[in-house]
C-alpha positions in Angstrom: 5.6 23.8 -11.5 6.6 21.3 -8.8 3.7 18.9 -8.1 2.2 19.1 -4.6 0.3 16.4 -2.9 -2.7 17.8 -1.2 -2.5 20.8 1.1 -0.7 20.6 4.5 -2.8 20.7 7.6 0.0 22.2 9.7 -0.4 26.0 10.1 -4.2 25.9 10.1 -6.0 27.9 12.7 -7.7 26.0 15.6 -11.1 26.9 14.2 -10.2 25.2 10.9 -8.7 22.2 12.6 -11.8 21.8 14.8 -13.8 21.3 11.6 -11.8 18.1 10.8 -13.2 15.2 12.8 -10.2 13.0 12.6 -6.5 13.7 11.6 -5.1 12.2 8.4 -3.7 8.7 8.5 -0.3 10.2 7.8 1.2 13.4 6.5 4.6 14.1 5.2 5.8 17.7 4.9 9.1 18.4 3.1 10.5 15.0 3.9 14.1 14.4 2.7 16.4 11.5 3.3 20.0 10.9 2.2 22.1 7.7 1.8 25.9 8.2 1.4 25.4 11.9 0.5 22.8 11.3 -2.2 19.1 12.1 -2.0 16.9 9.1 -1.7 13.9 11.4 -1.1 13.8 15.1 -1.6 11.1 17.5 -0.2 8.2 15.0 -0.3 4.8 16.3 0.6 2.1 13.6 0.9 -1.1 13.3 2.9 -3.5 10.4 3.1 -6.9 11.0 4.7 -8.9 8.4 6.4 -10.9 6.3 4.0 -8.7 7.3 1.0 -7.0 4.6 -1.0 -3.8 5.4 -3.0 -1.6 3.9 -5.6 2.1 4.5 -5.5 4.0 4.4 -8.8 7.6 4.8 -9.7 10.5 2.9 -11.5 13.0 0.7 -9.6 15.2 3.0 -7.5 12.7 5.8 -7.4 12.6 5.9 -3.6 9.4 4.0 -3.0 10.8 1.6 -0.3 12.5 4.5 1.5 9.3 6.4 1.5 7.3 3.5 2.9 9.9 2.8 5.6 9.6 6.3 6.8 5.8 6.1 6.8 5.9 2.9 8.8 8.5 4.2 11.3 11.4 1.9 10.3 13.4 4.9 9.1 13.5 8.6 10.1 14.1 11.4 7.6 17.7 12.6 8.2 17.7 15.6 6.0 14.7 17.6 7.1 10.9 17.4 7.0 8.1 16.5 9.3 6.2 13.2 9.7 2.7 13.1 11.3 1.0 9.8 11.8 -2.6 10.0 13.1 -1.8 13.7 13.9 1.2 13.0 16.0 4.9 13.5 15.5 6.4 11.4 18.4 4.8 8.0 18.8 5.4 4.7 20.5 6.9 2.6 17.8 5.2 -0.6 19.1 1.8 1.1 18.7 2.8 2.6 15.4 3.7 -0.8 14.0 0.2 -2.0 14.9 -1.5 1.0 13.2 0.3 0.4 9.9 0.3 -3.0 8.3 2.8 -3.8 5.5 2.2 -6.8 3.3 5.0 -7.9 1.1 6.5 -11.0 -0.6 9.3 -11.2 2.0 6.8 -12.1 4.7 5.5 -15.2 2.9 8.8 -17.0 3.4 8.7 -16.3 7.2 5.3 -17.9 7.8 5.4 -21.5 9.1 4.4 -23.6 6.2 2.3 -26.0 8.3 0.4 -23.4 10.2 -3.4 -23.3 9.4 -4.3 -20.1 7.6 -6.7 -19.1 10.4 -3.9 -19.1 12.9 -1.7 -17.1 10.5 -4.4 -14.5 10.4 -4.9 -14.4 14.2 -1.1 -14.1 14.7 -1.4 -10.5 13.3 -3.2 -9.3 16.5 -0.1 -10.2 18.5 2.5 -9.2 15.9 3.8 -12.7 15.8 5.3 -14.8 12.9 3.7 -18.1 13.8 1.0 -18.1 16.4 2.4 -19.2 19.8 0.5 -18.7 23.1 2.7 -18.0 26.1 2.1 -16.9 29.7 0.1 -13.7 29.9 -1.2 -14.0 26.4 -4.4 -15.8 25.4 -6.2 -16.1 22.1 -9.9 -15.5 22.5 -12.7 -17.1 20.6 -13.5 -13.7 19.4 -10.1 -13.5 17.7 -10.9 -16.5 15.6 -14.3 -15.3 14.8 -12.9 -11.9 13.6 -10.2 -13.7 11.6 -12.9 -15.9 9.9 -14.9 -12.8 9.1 -11.9 -11.1 7.5 -11.3 -14.2 5.4 -14.9 -14.3 4.4 -14.8 -10.7 3.2 -12.0 -11.7 0.8 -13.9 -14.9 -0.3 -11.2 -17.0 1.4 -13.1 -18.5 4.3 -12.9 -21.9 2.6 -9.1 -22.1 3.1 -9.1 -21.2 6.9 -8.0 -24.7 7.9 -5.5 -25.3 5.1 -1.8 -25.1 5.9 -0.3 -21.8 4.7 2.4 -23.6 2.7 -0.2 -25.5 0.6 -2.0 -22.3 -0.5 -1.6 -20.6 -3.9 0.3 -17.3 -4.1 -3.0 -15.4 -4.4 -4.5 -17.2 -1.4 -1.4 -16.5 0.6 -1.7 -12.8 -0.2 -5.3 -12.8 1.0 -4.3 -14.5 4.3 -1.6 -11.9 4.9 -4.0 -9.0 4.2 -6.4 -10.5 6.7 -3.5 -10.9 9.1 -2.6 -7.2 8.8 -6.2 -6.3 9.6 -6.2 -8.1 13.0 -4.3 -5.2 14.6 -7.1 -2.9 13.4 -4.6 -0.7 11.5 -5.3 2.7 10.1 -3.3 1.9 7.0 -2.3 -1.3 5.1 0.6 -1.0 2.6 0.2 -3.6 -0.2 3.7 -3.9 -1.7 3.4 -5.4 -5.2 0.8 -7.9 -4.1 0.3 -9.3 -7.6 3.9 -10.2 -8.3 4.2 -13.7 -9.5 0.4 -14.3 -9.9 -1.0 -15.7 -13.1 -3.7 -13.5 -14.8 -6.6 -15.4 -13.2 -5.2 -15.2 -9.7 -4.3 -11.6 -10.2 -7.8 -10.6 -11.2 -9.3 -12.5 -8.3 -7.0 -10.8 -5.8 -7.6 -7.3 -7.4 -11.4 -8.0 -7.1 -10.9 -8.8 -3.5 -9.0 -5.5 -2.9 -11.7 -3.6 -4.6 -14.2 -5.2 -2.3 -12.1 -4.6 0.8 -11.7 -0.9 -0.1 -15.4 -0.5 -0.4 -16.1 -2.2 3.0 -17.3 0.1 5.7 -14.6 0.5 8.4 -11.8 -0.9 6.4 -8.4 0.7 6.7 -6.9 3.0 4.1 -4.9 1.2 1.5 -1.7 2.1 -0.4 -1.0 -0.1 -3.4 2.5 -0.2 -4.7 2.8 -1.4 -8.3 4.5 -0.9 -11.6 1.4 -1.9 -13.5 -1.3 0.7 -13.9 -3.9 -2.0 -14.9 -3.7 -3.2 -11.3 -5.0 0.1 -10.0 -8.6 -0.7 -9.3 -11.3 2.1 -9.3 -11.3 2.2 -5.5 -7.7 3.6 -5.6 -8.9 7.1 -6.4 -5.6 8.8 -5.7 -2.1 8.2 -7.1 1.4 9.4 -6.1 4.2 9.0 -8.7 7.8 9.5 -7.7 11.1 9.3 -9.5 14.6 10.1 -8.4 13.3 10.7 -4.9 11.0 13.5 -6.0 7.2 13.8 -6.6 6.5 13.6 -10.3 2.7 13.7 -10.0 0.1 13.5 -7.3 -3.7 13.7 -7.2 -6.7 12.0 -8.7 -5.9 8.8 -10.4 -8.2 9.5 -13.4 -6.3 12.7 -14.1 -2.8 11.4 -13.6 -2.6 8.2 -15.5 -1.6 9.5 -18.9 0.8 8.5 -21.5 2.9 11.5 -20.6 3.3 10.2 -17.0 4.3 6.7 -18.2 6.9 8.2 -20.5 8.3 10.3 -17.7 8.4 7.4 -15.3 9.5 4.5 -17.5 10.9 6.1 -20.7 8.5 4.3 -23.0 5.7 5.5 -25.3 2.4 3.9 -24.4 -1.2 4.8 -25.1 -3.4 4.6 -22.0 -6.9 3.1 -22.6 -9.6 3.4 -19.9 -12.3 0.8 -19.5 -14.7 0.2 -16.6 -12.7 2.5 -14.3 -9.4 0.8 -15.0 -6.4 1.9 -17.0 -4.6 -0.3 -19.6 -1.2 0.6 -21.2 -0.9 -0.2 -24.9 2.5 0.0 -26.5 2.5 2.3 -29.5 3.4 0.4 -32.7 6.5 1.6 -34.4 6.7 1.4 -38.2 9.1 -1.2 -39.6 12.6 0.2 -40.6 13.0 1.4 -44.1 15.0 -0.9 -46.4 17.4 0.9 -48.6 16.9 0.1 -52.3 
């Protein structure tokens, strides 16, 4: 049976819709996209409710980036399907980009290396790369106070005055997450935030993400990763895709199995669960027999 990702809201009666206080952060219904005649995505259904935090899994070339670009409004499905963001189909792209933050490693290289971290955070309110005040735009004291508060929530307030280029990779990721929050988005996409981090820095950052996810009023988070041990307990839902199609979708605790890892990555690994996290353990293979 083809996996489905939650139940569509379209087609509900007005009485049922009135019982829902707020629309989902986004909802994809039958979304398909082609590149050069080949499906990059095929009939994707996915809905993220407000307050939900999701992990997105899939091997390289599975269609994850295409999927995220459609969600963020950088790409439109060209082979059918509907996209709803905050309950709307047609949106002002400038406002959309403010409502969905996307944190990835490519952004790091674009931030001015000498810019103080606090200014990098504040720049997110104005969708700038490098904070520059110009006519008609003014940074308020409240902006700096809010930026400081976001840094404090990630245990990074001590680096506020440091130049961005002097920060460790883990610290830079925290600054970029805070920067994304300045626009008060409904959703933040965390695209492989732990890539390149040493084990200590990785665990520190993951602890901060767990703390952020549990903070009242925080945006929904989508964590993109290849490593299931990076899926913290707060990421209660998981979508797995391969070949542009949904392989599995639902509660993280139910989905992260050795069968899923074998389907996605073609390897046999046991999945151990400890303290709400999942750890892949390669299955040992017996040594080859030696002919007498």
